[in-house]
MIDOSE-1310 file (N, C-alpha, C; in nm, 2 decimals, decimal comma, always signed):
residues 182
rrpr	-3,78/+5,99/+1,63/-3,73/+5,88/+1,68/-3,61/+5,80/+1,63; -3,51/+5,78/+1,71/-3,41/+5,70/+1,63/-3,45/+5,57/+1,66; -3,40/+5,49/+1,58/-3,39/+5,33/+1,57/-3,31/+5,31/+1,67; -3,36/+5,19/+1,76/-3,29/+5,12/+1,86/-3,18/+5,02/+1,83
sstp	-3,07/+5,04/+1,84/-2,99/+4,98/+1,82/-2,94/+4,84/+1,84; -2,89/+4,73/+1,76/-2,93/+4,58/+1,81/-2,76/+4,59/+1,86; -2,66/+4,67/+1,86/-2,54/+4,60/+1,94/-2,57/+4,68/+2,04; -2,55/+4,61/+2,16/-2,52/+4,67/+2,26/-2,42/+4,74/+2,31
kpsa	-2,40/+4,81/+2,41/-2,31/+4,93/+2,45/-2,19/+4,82/+2,49; -2,05/+4,88/+2,49/-1,92/+4,80/+2,50/-1,92/+4,72/+2,64; -1,97/+4,84/+2,72/-1,95/+4,78/+2,86/-2,07/+4,68/+2,93; -2,19/+4,70/+2,84/-2,27/+4,59/+2,85/-2,23/+4,46/+2,83
aasd	-2,20/+4,49/+2,69/-2,13/+4,37/+2,65/-2,04/+4,28/+2,74; -1,91/+4,38/+2,76/-1,84/+4,28/+2,88/-1,87/+4,25/+2,96; -1,99/+4,32/+3,04/-2,02/+4,26/+3,19/-2,10/+4,12/+3,17; -2,17/+4,13/+3,04/-2,26/+3,98/+2,98/-2,13/+3,88/+2,97
vykr	-2,03/+3,88/+2,90/-1,90/+3,82/+2,92/-1,86/+3,75/+3,02; -1,86/+3,86/+3,13/-1,77/+3,80/+3,24/-1,86/+3,70/+3,29; -2,02/+3,74/+3,26/-2,08/+3,66/+3,36/-2,15/+3,48/+3,27; -2,08/+3,48/+3,16/-2,10/+3,38/+3,10/-2,01/+3,24/+3,13
qgld	-2,09/+3,13/+3,15/-1,96/+3,03/+3,17/-1,86/+2,99/+3,07; -1,69/+3,00/+3,09/-1,61/+2,97/+3,06/-1,50/+2,88/+3,03; -1,55/+2,79/+3,15/-1,42/+2,71/+3,19/-1,55/+2,62/+3,28; -1,55/+2,48/+3,20/-1,60/+2,40/+3,26/-1,50/+2,25/+3,26
gatg	-1,49/+2,22/+3,38/-1,42/+2,10/+3,45/-1,50/+1,96/+3,43; -1,41/+1,88/+3,39/-1,50/+1,71/+3,36/-1,55/+1,71/+3,54; -1,49/+1,76/+3,64/-1,54/+1,67/+3,76/-1,61/+1,80/+3,81; -1,69/+1,90/+3,74/-1,82/+1,95/+3,76/-1,78/+2,10/+3,83
rqwt	-1,66/+2,13/+3,85/-1,63/+2,27/+3,86/-1,64/+2,36/+3,76; -1,69/+2,45/+3,80/-1,71/+2,56/+3,67/-1,67/+2,69/+3,68; -1,65/+2,79/+3,60/-1,58/+2,93/+3,60/-1,64/+3,03/+3,53; -1,69/+3,10/+3,54/-1,72/+3,22/+3,47/-1,60/+3,27/+3,41
ygel	-1,60/+3,37/+3,28/-1,52/+3,41/+3,25/-1,47/+3,50/+3,33; -1,56/+3,60/+3,44/-1,52/+3,67/+3,54/-1,45/+3,58/+3,63; -1,46/+3,50/+3,66/-1,37/+3,38/+3,80/-1,27/+3,36/+3,73; -1,24/+3,33/+3,59/-1,15/+3,28/+3,51/-1,03/+3,37/+3,52
lada	-1,08/+3,51/+3,48/-0,99/+3,61/+3,53/-0,95/+3,65/+3,66; -1,01/+3,64/+3,72/-0,97/+3,66/+3,88/-0,87/+3,56/+3,91; -0,90/+3,40/+3,90/-0,81/+3,32/+3,97/-0,72/+3,33/+3,86; -0,69/+3,35/+3,72/-0,54/+3,37/+3,65/-0,51/+3,45/+3,72
trla	-0,54/+3,56/+3,75/-0,47/+3,72/+3,77/-0,40/+3,69/+3,92; -0,48/+3,57/+4,01/-0,46/+3,59/+4,13/-0,31/+3,51/+4,13; -0,35/+3,40/+4,03/-0,22/+3,28/+4,01/-0,13/+3,33/+3,96; -0,13/+3,46/+3,88/+0,00/+3,50/+3,82/+0,09/+3,63/+3,97
eala	-0,03/+3,68/+4,00/+0,04/+3,74/+4,10/+0,12/+3,64/+4,18; +0,08/+3,52/+4,26/+0,15/+3,41/+4,32/+0,26/+3,39/+4,18; +0,26/+3,33/+4,10/+0,39/+3,33/+4,03/+0,49/+3,43/+3,97; +0,43/+3,54/+3,99/+0,54/+3,65/+3,97/+0,62/+3,65/+4,08
srya	+0,54/+3,64/+4,25/+0,60/+3,66/+4,32/+0,72/+3,53/+4,35; +0,72/+3,45/+4,26/+0,84/+3,30/+4,28/+0,92/+3,31/+4,15; +0,90/+3,35/+4,09/+0,98/+3,34/+3,92/+1,00/+3,51/+3,88; +1,13/+3,51/+3,81/+1,12/+3,62/+3,76/+1,06/+3,61/+3,60
pger	+1,04/+3,73/+3,51/+1,02/+3,74/+3,41/+1,09/+3,66/+3,34; +1,02/+3,59/+3,24/+1,08/+3,49/+3,13/+1,15/+3,39/+3,18; +1,14/+3,34/+3,28/+1,15/+3,21/+3,36/+1,07/+3,10/+3,31; +1,11/+2,97/+3,27/+1,06/+2,85/+3,23/+0,98/+2,79/+3,34
vvvw	+0,87/+2,74/+3,33/+0,77/+2,66/+3,41/+0,69/+2,54/+3,32; +0,75/+2,41/+3,36/+0,66/+2,31/+3,32/+0,52/+2,23/+3,35; +0,44/+2,23/+3,30/+0,32/+2,19/+3,35/+0,29/+2,02/+3,28; +0,31/+1,98/+3,35/+0,27/+1,81/+3,33/+0,14/+1,75/+3,43
apni	+0,04/+1,76/+3,33/-0,07/+1,75/+3,36/-0,13/+1,72/+3,24; -0,28/+1,62/+3,29/-0,34/+1,61/+3,20/-0,46/+1,75/+3,18; -0,56/+1,72/+3,08/-0,64/+1,85/+3,07/-0,74/+1,88/+3,18; -0,69/+1,96/+3,29/-0,73/+2,01/+3,40/-0,76/+2,14/+3,38
pewv	-0,89/+2,18/+3,47/-0,89/+2,32/+3,51/-0,78/+2,41/+3,56; -0,70/+2,36/+3,62/-0,58/+2,41/+3,64/-0,42/+2,46/+3,55; -0,50/+2,34/+3,47/-0,37/+2,35/+3,35/-0,46/+2,49/+3,25; -0,56/+2,48/+3,29/-0,56/+2,62/+3,17/-0,53/+2,75/+3,27
lmey	-0,56/+2,75/+3,41/-0,51/+2,91/+3,46/-0,37/+2,89/+3,46; -0,30/+2,78/+3,45/-0,16/+2,80/+3,46/-0,14/+2,84/+3,30; -0,19/+2,85/+3,22/-0,19/+2,88/+3,06/-0,17/+3,04/+3,05; -0,34/+3,08/+3,13/-0,30/+3,26/+3,13/-0,26/+3,30/+3,24
atal	-0,23/+3,22/+3,37/-0,10/+3,30/+3,45/+0,01/+3,30/+3,40; +0,05/+3,26/+3,34/+0,21/+3,26/+3,30/+0,23/+3,36/+3,20; +0,15/+3,39/+3,12/+0,10/+3,49/+3,03/+0,10/+3,59/+3,10; +0,03/+3,62/+3,18/-0,02/+3,74/+3,28/+0,14/+3,75/+3,33
aglv	+0,23/+3,67/+3,38/+0,28/+3,69/+3,46/+0,44/+3,72/+3,41; +0,43/+3,70/+3,27/+0,51/+3,73/+3,19/+0,62/+3,59/+3,20; +0,59/+3,48/+3,22/+0,68/+3,33/+3,20/+0,63/+3,27/+3,12; +0,73/+3,16/+3,04/+0,77/+3,09/+2,99/+0,68/+2,93/+3,00
lvta	+0,54/+2,93/+2,97/+0,51/+2,80/+2,99/+0,53/+2,67/+2,90; +0,64/+2,54/+2,93/+0,64/+2,47/+2,88/+0,56/+2,34/+2,90; +0,50/+2,28/+2,81/+0,42/+2,16/+2,81/+0,50/+2,02/+2,86; +0,45/+1,93/+2,91/+0,51/+1,78/+2,92/+0,37/+1,70/+2,93
npay	+0,36/+1,60/+2,83/+0,28/+1,46/+2,81/+0,26/+1,42/+2,97; +0,15/+1,39/+3,02/+0,13/+1,34/+3,10/+0,19/+1,15/+3,12; +0,16/+1,13/+3,03/+0,24/+0,99/+2,98/+0,41/+1,00/+2,99; +0,47/+1,07/+3,02/+0,58/+1,09/+3,00/+0,62/+1,02/+3,11
qtse	+0,75/+0,94/+3,13/+0,83/+0,89/+3,19/+0,95/+0,93/+3,26; +1,07/+0,89/+3,34/+1,16/+0,95/+3,38/+1,25/+1,04/+3,29; +1,26/+0,98/+3,20/+1,40/+1,02/+3,13/+1,33/+1,17/+3,02; +1,17/+1,08/+2,99/+1,12/+1,21/+2,91/+1,09/+1,31/+2,99
lryv	+1,10/+1,31/+3,11/+1,04/+1,45/+3,16/+1,18/+1,52/+3,17; +1,27/+1,43/+3,26/+1,43/+1,49/+3,27/+1,46/+1,56/+3,16; +1,43/+1,54/+3,03/+1,48/+1,59/+2,91/+1,41/+1,69/+2,89; +1,28/+1,73/+2,91/+1,19/+1,83/+2,90/+1,22/+1,94/+3,00
leqs	+1,29/+1,88/+3,13/+1,31/+1,98/+3,21/+1,44/+2,04/+3,20; +1,54/+1,95/+3,19/+1,67/+2,00/+3,14/+1,65/+2,10/+3,04; +1,64/+2,03/+2,89/+1,63/+2,11/+2,78/+1,56/+2,26/+2,76; +1,46/+2,27/+2,86/+1,36/+2,41/+2,88/+1,45/+2,47/+2,97
gasg	+1,52/+2,45/+3,00/+1,61/+2,51/+3,16/+1,45/+2,58/+3,24; +1,39/+2,45/+3,27/+1,28/+2,51/+3,40/+1,32/+2,55/+3,52; +1,28/+2,63/+3,57/+1,29/+2,67/+3,72/+1,20/+2,60/+3,79; +1,04/+2,55/+3,78/+0,96/+2,50/+3,82/+0,87/+2,38/+3,74
lfmv	+0,82/+2,29/+3,82/+0,72/+2,16/+3,76/+0,59/+2,18/+3,83; +0,49/+2,19/+3,73/+0,36/+2,20/+3,83/+0,30/+2,10/+3,78; +0,24/+1,96/+3,85/+0,19/+1,83/+3,78/+0,10/+1,79/+3,88; +0,02/+1,68/+3,85/-0,05/+1,59/+3,93/+0,02/+1,47/+3,99
pshr	-0,04/+1,41/+4,10/+0,05/+1,32/+4,16/+0,00/+1,15/+4,06; -0,08/+1,15/+3,98/-0,10/+1,04/+3,94/-0,21/+1,07/+3,79; -0,18/+0,99/+3,73/-0,26/+0,97/+3,61/-0,30/+0,88/+3,48; -0,41/+0,80/+3,45/-0,44/+0,69/+3,40/-0,33/+0,59/+3,49
gnpm	-0,29/+0,56/+3,60/-0,21/+0,48/+3,62/-0,06/+0,51/+3,67; -0,01/+0,64/+3,57/+0,11/+0,65/+3,58/+0,13/+0,76/+3,70; +0,26/+0,71/+3,78/+0,29/+0,73/+3,93/+0,39/+0,88/+3,89; +0,30/+0,99/+3,89/+0,39/+1,09/+3,84/+0,43/+1,15/+3,94
aeia	+0,38/+1,12/+4,06/+0,46/+1,20/+4,16/+0,60/+1,12/+4,19; +0,62/+1,00/+4,16/+0,71/+0,90/+4,16/+0,83/+0,94/+4,06; +0,82/+0,96/+3,96/+0,86/+0,99/+3,81/+0,93/+1,12/+3,86; +0,83/+1,25/+3,89/+0,90/+1,36/+3,93/+1,03/+1,35/+4,01
aaal	+0,97/+1,29/+4,11/+1,10/+1,27/+4,25/+1,23/+1,22/+4,16; +1,22/+1,11/+4,08/+1,34/+1,07/+4,01/+1,41/+1,14/+3,89; +1,30/+1,21/+3,81/+1,32/+1,30/+3,71/+1,41/+1,46/+3,81; +1,38/+1,48/+3,90/+1,44/+1,63/+3,95/+1,55/+1,57/+4,02
dglp	+1,59/+1,48/+4,05/+1,73/+1,44/+4,14/+1,83/+1,51/+4,06; +1,90/+1,57/+4,15/+2,01/+1,60/+4,07/+1,99/+1,73/+3,97; +1,88/+1,79/+3,99/+1,81/+1,91/+3,89/+1,83/+2,04/+4,00; +1,92/+2,08/+3,99/+1,90/+2,18/+4,11/+1,84/+2,33/+4,06
avre	+1,83/+2,33/+3,94/+1,77/+2,46/+3,88/+1,61/+2,44/+3,90; +1,55/+2,37/+3,90/+1,42/+2,33/+3,94/+1,39/+2,34/+4,08; +1,33/+2,46/+4,11/+1,32/+2,52/+4,22/+1,21/+2,43/+4,36; +1,11/+2,41/+4,29/+0,99/+2,38/+4,35/+0,92/+2,25/+4,22
cvdl	+0,86/+2,18/+4,28/+0,75/+2,07/+4,22/+0,63/+2,09/+4,29; +0,53/+2,15/+4,24/+0,37/+2,19/+4,31/+0,31/+2,10/+4,24; +0,23/+2,05/+4,33/+0,10/+1,97/+4,26/+0,00/+2,06/+4,25; -0,06/+2,07/+4,10/-0,16/+2,19/+4,06/-0,31/+2,17/+4,17
rdtt	-0,32/+2,04/+4,18/-0,43/+2,02/+4,29/-0,45/+2,10/+4,44; -0,33/+2,14/+4,48/-0,30/+2,20/+4,62/-0,32/+2,32/+4,58; -0,40/+2,34/+4,64/-0,41/+2,51/+4,58/-0,33/+2,63/+4,71; -0,34/+2,57/+4,81/-0,27/+2,65/+4,90/-0,09/+2,67/+4,85
alfr	-0,07/+2,58/+4,77/+0,04/+2,56/+4,74/+0,08/+2,65/+4,61; -0,03/+2,60/+4,49/-0,03/+2,68/+4,41/-0,03/+2,82/+4,40; -0,11/+2,86/+4,48/-0,15/+3,04/+4,47/-0,02/+3,07/+4,61; +0,07/+3,01/+4,66/+0,13/+3,10/+4,73/+0,23/+3,16/+4,68
cagp	+0,22/+3,29/+4,79/+0,32/+3,40/+4,73/+0,42/+3,40/+4,82; +0,56/+3,42/+4,76/+0,67/+3,43/+4,81/+0,69/+3,57/+4,92; +0,62/+3,64/+4,90/+0,62/+3,77/+4,97/+0,60/+3,91/+4,89; +0,56/+3,97/+4,93/+0,52/+4,11/+4,81/+0,63/+4,13/+4,76
gppr	+0,63/+4,13/+4,61/+0,75/+4,22/+4,56/+0,70/+4,32/+4,44; +0,82/+4,35/+4,39/+0,74/+4,48/+4,28/+0,64/+4,43/+4,17; +0,55/+4,54/+4,17/+0,44/+4,48/+4,07/+0,53/+4,49/+3,92; +0,48/+4,42/+3,87/+0,50/+4,40/+3,71/+0,40/+4,38/+3,58
pggp	+0,47/+4,48/+3,45/+0,27/+4,45/+3,42/+0,32/+4,33/+3,38; +0,22/+4,25/+3,34/+0,18/+4,11/+3,24/+0,26/+4,13/+3,10; +0,24/+4,07/+3,03/+0,28/+4,09/+2,88/+0,38/+3,92/+2,84; +0,43/+3,99/+2,71/+0,47/+3,84/+2,67/+0,64/+3,83/+2,71
apgp	+0,67/+3,74/+2,76/+0,79/+3,71/+2,83/+0,91/+3,73/+2,73; +1,01/+3,79/+2,75/+1,12/+3,82/+2,63/+1,18/+3,71/+2,54; +1,13/+3,60/+2,53/+1,16/+3,48/+2,44/+1,07/+3,40/+2,39; +1,05/+3,26/+2,37/+0,95/+3,18/+2,34/+0,83/+3,18/+2,41
aapa	+0,70/+3,17/+2,38/+0,62/+3,18/+2,42/+0,57/+3,04/+2,47; +0,62/+2,97/+2,40/+0,54/+2,81/+2,39/+0,65/+2,70/+2,35; +0,76/+2,65/+2,45/+0,78/+2,58/+2,37/+0,77/+2,42/+2,39; +0,72/+2,38/+2,31/+0,67/+2,24/+2,29/+0,80/+2,12/+2,27
vtag	+0,70/+2,02/+2,38/+0,79/+1,90/+2,31/+0,67/+1,79/+2,28; +0,71/+1,71/+2,18/+0,60/+1,67/+2,11/+0,66/+1,52/+2,10; +0,60/+1,45/+2,04/+0,58/+1,28/+2,01/+0,73/+1,29/+1,91; +0,86/+1,24/+1,89/+0,95/+1,21/+1,82/+0,97/+1,04/+1,76
apgv	+1,09/+1,05/+1,78/+1,09/+0,87/+1,76/+1,06/+0,78/+1,90; +1,02/+0,65/+1,89/+0,99/+0,61/+1,99/+1,09/+0,66/+2,12; +1,04/+0,67/+2,22/+1,16/+0,71/+2,36/+1,21/+0,82/+2,34; +1,21/+0,91/+2,21/+1,29/+1,02/+2,18/+1,22/+1,17/+2,18
akra	+1,22/+1,22/+2,26/+1,10/+1,36/+2,26/+1,18/+1,46/+2,14; +1,08/+1,54/+2,08/+1,12/+1,63/+1,95/+1,06/+1,77/+2,02; +1,15/+1,88/+2,03/+1,12/+2,02/+2,03/+1,03/+2,07/+1,96; +0,97/+2,13/+1,98/+0,89/+2,27/+1,87/+0,94/+2,42/+1,98
vvwp	+0,92/+2,54/+1,89/+0,91/+2,63/+1,97/+0,79/+2,75/+1,91; +0,74/+2,82/+1,99/+0,66/+2,88/+1,94/+0,68/+3,04/+2,01; +0,73/+3,10/+1,93/+0,77/+3,26/+1,93/+0,66/+3,36/+1,92; +0,60/+3,48/+1,98/+0,57/+3,57/+2,02/+0,58/+3,66/+1,87
pr	+0,48/+3,69/+1,83/+0,49/+3,82/+1,70/+0,58/+3,96/+1,75; +0,65/+4,00/+1,66/+0,75/+4,08/+1,66/+0,65/+4,20/+1,64
């Protein structure tokens, strides 16, 4: 008789992981790893129908589940995710949008008293390169597909993986760029 292995078969292990809780939102919303992968893939397909590989999209929001979905979905769609602090005011947000060359802004209407929708409207005024501004909590807008496009493989975008804008001198943001491994 052979001794029983304590290591599960890969397929059984993978099946178990997909059923585990993978994301727990502060509002009580939860995703298993399988649900997270399914939603991130669906969002990646929606983003891929609206943006070309390598385009940059800005996520301007606090830590909410949709932020995590955007992080995975942009990677799967071959887009570049640019982050912006939800405390930013008009000039700081405009700086991030201009300097990153963003094509889209994904945000929440407000956070901790910061009227983000109003700030976004002012920051976007005169920036035609930003084609859309999407409320992350509006699932219809977030998962909207622009129509069937050619399937394309996910993978790293042809450029920086995550340009970050961090706190610099008071009122002046500072850029840091993360490049994917070559």
